[in-house]
ZADOTOR-314220 format. One record per residue (C-alpha): x, y, z. Coordinates in Angstrom, 2 decimals, padded with zeros to 5 digits, m for minus. Each point is the difference from the previous one (the first is absolute). Layout:
{{X; Y; Z}}
...
END
This chain:
{{005.20; m011.56; m035.16}}
{{002.23; m003.01; 000.66}}
{{002.14; 002.07; 002.32}}
{{m002.95; 000.54; 002.33}}
{{m000.88; m003.66; 000.28}}
{{001.69; m001.83; 002.85}}
{{m000.33; m003.36; m001.66}}
{{002.31; m002.15; m002.08}}
{{m000.39; 000.04; m003.76}}
{{m000.23; m002.92; m002.40}}
{{001.97; 000.43; m003.18}}
{{m001.32; m002.35; m002.64}}
{{002.07; m000.86; m003.05}}
{{m001.20; m001.43; m003.25}}
{{002.99; m001.15; m002.05}}
{{000.50; m002.43; m002.90}}
{{001.48; m003.34; 000.97}}
{{002.15; m001.75; m002.64}}
{{m001.63; m003.37; 000.71}}
{{m003.54; 000.64; 001.25}}
{{m001.02; 003.27; m001.64}}
{{m001.33; 002.83; 002.15}}
{{m000.01; m000.45; 003.74}}
{{m001.08; 002.23; 002.83}}
{{002.35; 000.34; 002.91}}
{{m000.63; 001.92; 003.19}}
{{002.30; 001.10; 002.77}}
{{m000.89; 001.96; 003.12}}
{{002.01; 003.05; 000.95}}
{{m000.24; 001.80; 003.30}}
{{000.27; 003.71; m000.80}}
{{000.29; 001.87; 003.27}}
{{m000.64; 003.76; m000.45}}
{{002.51; 002.29; 001.66}}
{{m001.60; 003.02; 001.73}}
{{m003.13; m000.27; m002.10}}
{{001.81; 000.13; m003.36}}
{{001.22; m002.91; m002.10}}
{{003.19; 000.83; m001.76}}
{{m000.01; m000.65; m003.70}}
{{003.47; m001.51; 000.14}}
{{m001.07; m002.63; 002.56}}
{{m002.98; m000.99; m002.11}}
{{002.18; m000.14; m003.11}}
{{002.51; m002.32; 001.70}}
{{m002.81; m002.25; 001.25}}
{{m001.57; m000.41; m003.43}}
{{003.34; m000.57; m001.71}}
{{000.93; m002.67; 002.56}}
{{m003.17; m001.93; m000.82}}
{{000.76; 000.27; m003.71}}
{{003.48; m001.41; 000.54}}
{{m001.19; m002.82; 002.30}}
{{m002.67; m001.27; m002.35}}
{{002.13; 000.38; m003.14}}
{{m000.94; m001.44; m003.41}}
{{m001.19; 003.43; m001.20}}
{{000.10; 000.68; m003.71}}
{{m001.62; 002.53; m002.28}}
{{m003.41; 000.16; 001.76}}
{{m000.85; 000.27; 003.67}}
{{m002.67; 001.50; 002.23}}
{{000.31; 001.32; 003.52}}
{{m002.96; 000.73; 002.19}}
{{m000.01; 001.10; 003.62}}
{{m002.92; m001.23; 002.04}}
{{m000.61; 000.81; 003.70}}
{{m000.22; m003.12; 002.11}}
{{m003.19; 001.20; 001.67}}
{{m002.06; m000.32; m003.20}}
{{m000.52; m003.50; m001.28}}
{{m001.41; 001.09; m003.40}}
{{001.83; 003.03; m001.41}}
{{m002.04; 002.55; m001.87}}
{{000.93; 001.44; m003.39}}
{{000.55; 003.40; 001.61}}
{{002.53; m001.45; 002.46}}
{{001.84; m001.81; m002.81}}
{{000.14; 003.20; m002.06}}
{{001.40; 002.06; 002.89}}
{{002.56; m002.68; 000.88}}
{{001.15; m000.39; m003.60}}
{{000.32; 003.76; m000.43}}
{{002.01; 000.20; 003.24}}
{{002.42; m002.64; m001.21}}
{{000.25; 001.72; m003.36}}
{{000.96; 003.30; 001.64}}
{{002.56; m001.67; 002.23}}
{{001.52; m002.04; m002.84}}
{{000.05; 002.37; m002.97}}
{{003.31; m001.36; m001.35}}
{{m000.79; m003.72; 000.20}}
{{m001.42; m000.83; m003.39}}
{{m001.07; m003.30; m001.40}}
{{003.04; m000.12; m002.21}}
{{002.37; 000.60; 002.90}}
{{m001.63; m002.68; 002.13}}
{{000.21; m002.44; m002.90}}
{{003.65; 000.84; m000.58}}
{{000.99; m000.38; 003.66}}
{{m001.88; m003.26; 000.42}}
{{001.44; m001.43; m003.22}}
{{003.52; 001.03; 000.91}}
{{m000.46; m001.59; 003.41}}
{{m000.90; m003.32; m001.61}}
{{002.88; 000.30; m002.43}}
{{m002.22; m000.36; m003.12}}
{{m000.28; 002.33; m002.97}}
{{m003.47; 001.55; m000.53}}
{{m001.64; 003.05; m001.50}}
{{001.07; 003.26; 001.57}}
{{003.41; m001.24; 001.07}}
{{003.18; 001.54; m001.30}}
{{000.92; m003.22; m001.81}}
{{003.16; m000.48; 002.02}}
{{000.29; m003.29; 001.86}}
{{001.16; 000.06; 003.56}}
{{003.43; m001.52; 000.37}}
{{000.19; m002.75; 002.56}}
{{002.41; 000.58; 002.81}}
{{003.05; m002.27; m000.24}}
{{m000.12; m003.01; 002.28}}
{{002.28; 000.35; 003.03}}
{{003.22; m001.90; m000.35}}
{{000.54; m002.87; 002.38}}
{{002.59; 000.83; 002.62}}
{{002.37; m002.81; 000.79}}
{{003.12; 000.00; 002.06}}
{{003.11; m000.24; m002.14}}
{{001.08; m003.25; 001.61}}
{{m003.13; m001.54; 001.47}}
{{m002.22; 000.52; m003.03}}
{{000.78; 000.33; m003.68}}
{{m003.32; m000.76; m001.66}}
{{m002.86; m002.46; 000.37}}
{{001.44; m003.47; m000.51}}
{{m000.68; m001.29; m003.49}}
{{001.90; m003.27; 000.12}}
{{003.69; m000.59; m000.67}}
{{001.68; m002.78; m001.93}}
{{002.99; m001.25; 001.99}}
{{002.93; m001.50; m001.85}}
{{m000.17; m003.37; 001.73}}
{{m000.42; m003.24; m001.98}}
{{m003.60; m001.16; 000.10}}
{{m000.83; m003.66; 000.49}}
{{m003.22; m001.58; m001.31}}
{{m000.99; m001.20; 003.47}}
{{000.42; 003.43; 001.60}}
{{m001.87; 001.76; m002.81}}
{{m002.93; m002.45; 000.10}}
{{m000.22; 000.28; 003.77}}
{{m000.33; 003.82; m000.09}}
{{m002.53; m000.18; m002.86}}
{{m002.20; m002.43; 001.92}}
{{000.38; 001.97; 003.23}}
{{m001.02; 003.23; m001.76}}
{{m003.10; m001.72; m001.40}}
{{m001.00; m001.26; 003.46}}
{{000.55; 003.42; 001.58}}
{{m002.15; 001.59; m002.70}}
{{m002.89; m002.31; 000.93}}
{{000.08; 001.37; 003.56}}
{{000.29; 003.67; m000.99}}
{{m001.64; 002.55; 002.32}}
{{m000.17; 003.43; m001.64}}
{{m000.90; 001.99; 003.12}}
{{002.77; m001.54; 002.08}}
{{002.44; 000.46; m002.87}}
{{m000.65; 003.75; m000.10}}
{{000.71; 000.36; 003.71}}
{{003.21; m002.01; m000.27}}
{{001.15; 002.06; m002.95}}
{{m000.64; 003.24; 001.90}}
{{002.17; m001.27; 002.86}}
{{002.99; m000.29; m002.35}}
{{m000.85; 003.40; m001.57}}
{{m001.23; m001.66; m003.20}}
{{003.41; m001.50; m000.69}}
{{m001.42; m003.50; m000.60}}
{{m003.18; m001.66; m001.13}}
{{m001.62; m002.64; 002.20}}
{{m002.37; m002.91; m000.32}}
{{m001.45; 000.93; 003.40}}
{{000.93; m003.33; 001.62}}
{{000.97; m000.11; 003.67}}
{{003.24; m001.66; 001.10}}
{{m001.49; m003.22; 001.53}}
{{m002.10; m000.66; m003.07}}
{{002.96; 000.84; m002.27}}
{{002.20; m002.57; 001.75}}
{{m002.72; m002.64; m000.17}}
{{m000.48; 000.48; m003.75}}
{{003.77; m000.08; m000.53}}
{{000.31; m003.24; 001.95}}
{{m002.77; m001.62; m002.05}}
{{001.64; 001.03; m003.27}}
{{003.38; m001.30; 001.20}}
{{m001.55; m003.39; 000.76}}
{{m001.47; m000.19; m003.51}}
{{003.21; 001.05; m001.80}}
{{003.26; m001.96; m000.31}}
{{002.60; 000.59; 002.69}}
{{001.91; 003.26; m000.46}}
{{003.76; m000.40; m000.16}}
{{002.42; 002.77; 000.99}}
{{000.11; 001.49; m003.49}}
{{m003.80; m000.23; m000.19}}
{{m000.38; 002.09; 003.17}}
{{002.15; 002.84; m001.36}}
{{m001.85; m000.22; m003.32}}
{{m003.37; 000.17; 001.77}}
{{000.99; 003.16; 001.92}}
{{001.33; 001.66; m003.16}}
{{m003.16; m000.94; m001.92}}
{{m002.22; 001.29; 002.82}}
{{001.63; 003.44; m000.24}}
{{m001.25; 000.27; m003.58}}
{{m003.52; 000.32; 001.41}}
{{m001.33; 003.15; 001.65}}
{{m002.02; m001.73; 002.71}}
{{001.81; 000.02; 003.33}}
{{m001.33; m003.33; 001.27}}
{{001.98; m001.84; m002.69}}
{{003.23; 001.68; 001.13}}
{{m000.55; m000.87; 003.64}}
{{m001.09; m003.57; m000.72}}
{{003.12; m000.68; m002.06}}
{{002.26; 001.62; 002.62}}
{{m001.71; m002.07; 002.68}}
{{001.11; m003.15; m001.85}}
{{003.53; 001.39; m000.31}}
{{000.11; 000.70; 003.75}}
{{m000.33; m003.74; 000.69}}
{{002.96; m000.71; m002.29}}
{{002.30; 003.02; 000.37}}
{{003.20; m001.69; m001.13}}
{{m001.46; m000.67; m003.45}}
{{001.28; 003.43; m001.12}}
{{003.11; 002.12; 000.58}}
{{000.49; 003.61; 001.14}}
{{000.04; 001.56; m003.52}}
{{m003.37; m001.63; m000.72}}
{{m001.35; 001.11; 003.38}}
{{001.14; 003.54; m000.82}}
{{m002.05; m000.07; m003.20}}
{{m003.10; m001.19; 001.85}}
{{000.41; 002.65; 002.72}}
{{000.27; 002.85; m002.51}}
{{m002.98; m001.24; m002.05}}
{{m003.52; 001.07; 001.05}}
{{001.49; 001.21; 003.29}}
{{m002.18; 000.50; 003.03}}
{{000.51; m000.81; 003.65}}
{{m001.98; m003.26; m000.07}}
{{002.09; m001.67; m002.70}}
{{003.32; 001.60; 000.98}}
{{m000.24; m001.05; 003.65}}
{{m000.86; m003.59; m000.94}}
{{002.97; m000.17; m002.34}}
{{002.42; 001.78; 002.34}}
{{m000.74; m002.01; 003.15}}
{{m000.87; m003.43; m001.38}}
{{002.06; m000.18; m003.22}}
{{002.97; 002.39; 000.21}}
{{000.56; m000.85; 003.67}}
{{000.53; m003.77; m000.54}}
{{002.14; 000.64; m003.09}}
{{002.34; 002.36; 001.89}}
{{000.15; m002.32; 003.00}}
{{001.16; m002.84; m002.23}}
{{003.07; 002.02; m001.04}}
{{000.51; 002.76; 002.58}}
{{003.14; 001.58; m001.44}}
{{m001.18; 000.49; m003.56}}
{{m003.58; 000.68; 001.03}}
{{000.97; 002.71; 002.50}}
{{002.11; 001.71; m002.65}}
{{m003.00; 000.09; m002.34}}
{{m002.20; 001.39; 002.76}}
{{002.45; 002.86; 000.57}}
{{m000.19; 000.91; m003.69}}
{{m003.79; 000.00; 000.15}}
{{000.12; 002.63; 002.76}}
{{001.43; 002.55; m002.43}}
{{m002.34; m000.96; m002.84}}
{{m002.38; 002.77; m001.18}}
{{m002.96; m002.40; 000.09}}
{{m001.92; 000.47; 003.26}}
{{m001.20; m003.59; 000.28}}
{{003.47; m001.50; m000.36}}
{{001.18; 002.10; 002.93}}
{{m002.98; m001.14; 002.04}}
{{000.70; m003.64; m000.91}}
{{003.61; 000.37; 001.13}}
{{m001.11; 001.29; 003.41}}
{{m002.63; m002.71; 000.54}}
{{001.73; m003.13; m001.34}}
{{001.28; m001.00; 003.51}}
{{m003.38; 000.36; 001.70}}
{{m000.25; m003.74; 000.86}}
{{003.68; m000.61; 000.74}}
{{m000.35; 000.51; 003.79}}
{{003.33; m001.04; 001.61}}
{{001.59; m000.44; m003.43}}
{{m000.46; 003.68; m000.83}}
{{003.06; 001.78; m001.37}}
{{m000.16; 002.95; 002.42}}
{{002.57; 002.23; m001.77}}
{{m001.86; m000.45; m003.29}}
{{m003.36; 000.71; 001.63}}
{{001.21; 003.20; 001.68}}
{{001.76; 001.08; m003.19}}
{{m003.23; m000.52; m001.95}}
{{m001.97; 002.08; 002.51}}
{{002.56; 002.81; m000.11}}
{{m000.10; 000.08; m003.78}}
{{m003.79; 000.32; m000.17}}
{{m001.01; 001.78; 003.22}}
{{000.36; 003.54; m001.44}}
{{m002.38; m000.65; m002.88}}
{{m003.37; 001.72; 000.03}}
{{m001.95; m002.79; m001.65}}
{{m002.51; m001.78; 002.24}}
{{000.95; m003.50; m001.14}}
{{003.68; 000.57; 000.76}}
{{m000.70; 001.38; 003.47}}
{{m002.42; m002.82; 000.74}}
{{002.58; m002.59; m001.10}}
{{002.63; 001.40; 002.38}}
{{m002.34; m000.11; 002.99}}
{{m001.31; m003.44; m000.92}}
{{003.49; m001.54; m000.33}}
{{001.20; 001.48; 003.31}}
{{m003.19; m001.04; 001.79}}
{{000.39; m003.63; m001.06}}
{{003.64; m000.06; 001.01}}
{{m000.88; 001.49; 003.40}}
{{m001.57; m003.35; 000.92}}
{{003.42; m001.61; m000.33}}
{{002.40; 002.80; 000.95}}
{{m001.90; 002.88; 001.66}}
{{003.09; 001.78; 001.31}}
{{001.54; 000.39; m003.45}}
{{m003.22; 001.52; m001.31}}
{{m000.29; 002.28; 003.03}}
{{003.59; 001.23; m000.46}}
{{m000.55; 000.61; m003.73}}
{{m003.19; 001.98; 000.63}}
{{001.65; 002.09; 002.71}}
{{002.98; 000.78; m002.23}}
{{m002.08; 000.95; m003.05}}
{{m003.07; 001.43; 001.70}}
{{000.25; 003.28; m001.90}}
{{000.50; m001.66; m003.39}}
{{m002.76; m002.58; 000.36}}
{{m003.50; 001.06; m001.00}}
{{m002.83; m000.09; 002.51}}
{{m001.52; m003.00; m001.78}}
{{003.25; m001.98; m000.01}}
{{000.77; 000.79; 003.63}}
{{m003.50; m000.90; 001.15}}
{{000.04; m003.33; m001.81}}
{{003.53; m000.88; 001.13}}
{{m000.65; 000.62; 003.70}}
{{m003.47; m001.52; 000.20}}
{{001.14; m003.35; 001.42}}
{{003.00; 001.20; 002.00}}
{{m000.19; m000.86; 003.72}}
{{000.47; 002.85; 002.52}}
{{003.64; 000.97; 000.37}}
{{001.73; m001.05; 003.21}}
{{000.85; 002.87; 002.41}}
END
């Protein structure tokens, strides 16, 4: 009789709820008859879909089909609808429904086979062999700690924790692919808090600055690393190249590496060009990605004092790499030098146009003036 009615059908469910006992749910289905006959398979799929959507079915349930046109269903209509569903679903028993629903929830109940579903193994985190190793958990650096440097980092960490923003911290952590934890503090506020703590603490000597940076790397929060490096940037000659190498290869990411390479390694190399340039050439062949990037970028602020042969040698050594940070470093270094010596950069790009990546070439030639005819 339902197949002759051109009206939608209400399928009402009465199922036990684990918290509130029995509830009555209803969902409207539009069953459109095809050529005057309603296929049993279509009706079966419709009823099963409602069962799956409402869920929470256990050992007892009731299904009744009520035409939408009648507001108060009669007993005869309920009997015919129930018998229709029973004929269409002869294999769906109470025990089977209970078993499927229980297995779906992952609990053991009566009628189940007793076997617990095994949880699928969590996907392994994919990290690049050089860029990522694992989420940073803090590293103890073999640098002598001074009481002043240790107390400064402890007080700074306590102040940062007072200004913690959980929502902002999650977004910052996602940006670094969950490599670091964050307090969720923005850079201007971070610098202001650091300045206030510096004014309250005794003056940091050269050995205190290196101790503060090493102590900061023992924490997982990135703001502590950057705040300590920001202090080191103002006093770059307080450390030497071996110590700078340790800081670059610890908790490496572009923000800390670029600060150290340009504002710390650069002044150290410029103080002793011969020995410093020799060290930079050894860094170019180092397997650590961030040391190679630091070697390319350390002359970024040299301007007329740039060692052009060393710069071009650095770009040649790194330009064939496929890593984004290496390609970006090549283009960035050439672009800055094009402000001082555009013709040298133009000649280098023309000579190595096939070897340079699209990113490096685009960055290097961005500021070049039009060539003369």
